[in-house]
C-alpha positions in Angstrom: -22.9 -48.0 33.2 -23.2 -47.9 37.0 -24.9 -51.0 38.5 -26.0 -49.2 41.6 -26.7 -51.6 44.5 -27.6 -55.2 43.3 -29.1 -57.5 45.9 -30.4 -60.2 43.5 -31.1 -60.7 39.8 -31.3 -57.3 38.0 -31.9 -56.4 34.3 -29.8 -53.6 32.7 -29.5 -52.1 29.2 -26.7 -50.1 27.5 -26.7 -48.3 24.1 -25.9 -50.1 20.9 -23.2 -48.7 18.5 -24.8 -46.5 15.8 -23.5 -47.7 12.5 -24.1 -44.3 11.0 -20.8 -43.4 12.7 -18.8 -46.0 10.8 -18.0 -49.8 10.7 -17.8 -51.5 14.1 -14.7 -53.6 14.5 -14.6 -54.5 18.2 -16.3 -54.3 21.5 -14.7 -54.4 24.9 -16.6 -54.9 28.2 -14.7 -54.0 31.4 -16.4 -55.2 34.6 -15.8 -54.0 38.1 -17.6 -55.8 41.0 -17.5 -55.3 44.8 -19.7 -57.4 47.2 -20.3 -57.4 50.9 -22.6 -59.0 53.4 -24.1 -56.7 56.1 -25.6 -59.6 58.2 -25.6 -63.4 58.0 -27.4 -65.7 60.4 -27.0 -69.5 60.5 -29.4 -71.7 62.4 -28.6 -75.2 63.6 -31.4 -77.4 62.2 -29.7 -80.6 63.2 -31.2 -82.8 65.9 -28.3 -82.4 68.3 -25.7 -79.9 69.5 -23.0 -78.9 67.2 -19.7 -76.9 67.5 -19.0 -74.5 64.6 -15.3 -73.8 63.9 -15.6 -72.0 60.6 -18.1 -70.5 58.3 -17.3 -70.1 54.5 -19.2 -67.3 52.9 -19.6 -67.2 49.1 -20.7 -64.7 46.5 -21.3 -65.4 42.9 -22.1 -62.6 40.3 -23.0 -63.8 36.7 -23.2 -61.4 33.8 -25.2 -62.4 30.8 -24.9 -60.4 27.5 -27.0 -60.0 25.4 -29.7 -61.4 27.6 -33.1 -60.9 29.0 -32.9 -62.9 32.3 -30.4 -65.7 32.2 -31.4 -66.9 28.8 -28.4 -65.4 27.0 -24.7 -65.9 27.0 -22.8 -66.1 30.3 -19.7 -64.0 29.7 -18.7 -62.9 33.2 -18.7 -65.0 36.3 -17.3 -63.6 39.6 -17.0 -66.2 42.4 -15.6 -65.1 45.7 -15.3 -66.8 49.1 -14.3 -65.8 52.5 -14.0 -67.8 55.7 -14.9 -66.5 59.1 -13.8 -68.1 62.4 -16.2 -67.4 65.3 -15.0 -65.2 68.2 -13.1 -67.5 70.6 -12.3 -70.0 67.9 -15.6 -72.0 68.0 -19.3 -71.5 68.9 -21.6 -74.2 70.2 -25.2 -74.3 68.9 -28.0 -76.4 70.3 -30.7 -77.6 67.9 -32.6 -74.4 66.7 -30.0 -72.0 68.1 -28.6 -69.3 65.7 -25.3 -67.5 65.2 -24.9 -64.1 63.5 -22.0 -62.7 61.6 -21.9 -59.0 60.5 -19.9 -56.9 58.0 -18.2 -59.4 55.6 -16.4 -57.8 52.7 -15.2 -59.8 49.6 -12.2 -58.7 47.6 -12.9 -56.6 44.5 -13.0 -58.1 41.1 -12.2 -56.9 37.5 -12.6 -58.6 34.2 -12.3 -57.6 30.6 -14.1 -59.3 27.7 -13.7 -58.6 24.0 -15.8 -59.3 20.9 -14.9 -59.1 17.2 -16.9 -59.5 14.1 -16.2 -63.3 14.1 -18.2 -63.8 17.3 -21.8 -65.0 17.0 -23.5 -62.2 18.9 -21.4 -59.4 17.4 -24.4 -58.0 15.5 -26.3 -57.6 18.8 -24.1 -54.6 19.6 -25.1 -52.7 16.4 -28.1 -50.5 15.8 -29.9 -47.6 17.4 -31.5 -49.5 20.3 -30.1 -51.1 23.4 -28.2 -54.3 24.5 -29.7 -56.2 27.3 -27.5 -57.2 30.2 -28.6 -59.3 33.2 -26.8 -59.7 36.5 -27.5 -62.6 38.8 -26.2 -62.2 42.3 -26.2 -64.9 45.0 -24.8 -65.4 48.4 -24.2 -68.5 50.5 -22.9 -69.8 53.8 -21.4 -73.3 54.7 -20.6 -74.0 58.3 -17.8 -76.5 59.3 -19.1 -78.2 62.4 -18.6 -81.2 64.6 -20.8 -83.0 67.2 -23.5 -85.6 67.6 -25.9 -83.7 65.4 -23.5 -82.3 62.8 -25.2 -83.1 59.6 -25.7 -80.7 56.7 -29.1 -79.3 57.9 -28.7 -75.5 58.3 -30.9 -72.5 57.8 -29.1 -69.5 56.5 -30.4 -65.9 56.3 -28.0 -63.5 54.4 -28.3 -59.9 53.6 -25.8 -58.9 51.1 -25.3 -56.5 48.1 -23.1 -55.9 45.2 -21.9 -52.6 43.6 -19.9 -52.0 40.5 -20.0 -50.9 36.9 -19.5 -51.9 33.3 -17.5 -49.9 30.8 -18.4 -50.5 27.2 -15.9 -49.5 24.5 -16.7 -49.6 20.8 -13.9 -49.7 18.4 -14.8 -48.6 14.8 -13.6 -47.3 11.5 -15.2 -43.9 10.9 -17.5 -43.4 7.9 -15.9 -41.1 5.2 -17.1 -37.6 5.3 -18.7 -36.4 2.0 -16.6 -33.5 0.5 -18.3 -30.1 0.3 -18.6 -28.9 -3.2 -16.6 -25.7 -4.1 -17.6 -22.9 -6.6 -15.9 -23.2 -10.0 -12.5 -21.5 -10.0 -13.4 -19.6 -13.3 -16.3 -17.9 -11.7 -14.2 -16.8 -8.8 -11.6 -15.4 -11.3 -14.2 -13.4 -13.2 -15.6 -12.1 -9.9 -12.2 -10.9 -8.9 -11.6 -9.1 -12.3 -15.0 -7.5 -12.2 -14.4 -6.3 -8.7 -11.2 -4.7 -9.6 -12.7 -3.0 -12.7 -15.4 -1.5 -10.7 -13.0 -0.2 -8.2 -10.8 1.4 -10.9 -13.9 3.1 -12.4 -14.9 4.6 -9.2 -11.5 5.9 -8.5 -11.2 7.5 -12.0 -14.6 9.1 -11.8 -13.8 10.7 -8.4 -10.5 12.1 -9.6 -12.2 13.7 -12.7 -14.8 15.5 -10.7 -12.1 17.0 -8.5 -10.3 18.5 -11.5 -13.5 20.2 -12.8 -14.1 22.0 -9.5 
């Protein structure tokens, strides 16, 4: 399943295992997540001037399965952070002034989760319908600042997105294949004998006719 581009909370679905194929014994979910911020702006909402020495950007991707929205089980949580130092080492912002950072890429993430028949939600993966999956995707920014007005009052505006995929693997014991009934061997034997008798009769009749001529 390809997630496409996820900017916030998004609902997905993938197919259940059809039990007509056999007995499901295990489920494996392999996650791949890559996130980036194309643009982030922080605005000094403090009363005085501050000097920003670092901005810590965060991205959290939560996967809930089976789940409509965030009501189900949280089985995958990706939390990434990346610190950015302003050009020149620091940046000074007066009250209401903003600073923009572009093109922040987080390191990729992979995770594997497994289910067996002993797990509570194992039956949710079986049937002829779909399994609901919800992805929650959030970004954040926390400046490190000093100065007379360096409180925690900041306004942040972040444009970020996440791409990735989920590979679902069903492990199962195949259902037995019903044997195809064969014709009785006695009938086959008679058929072969009758066929040979007919062939011999035809050969004899042909040879007799040739002698009379």
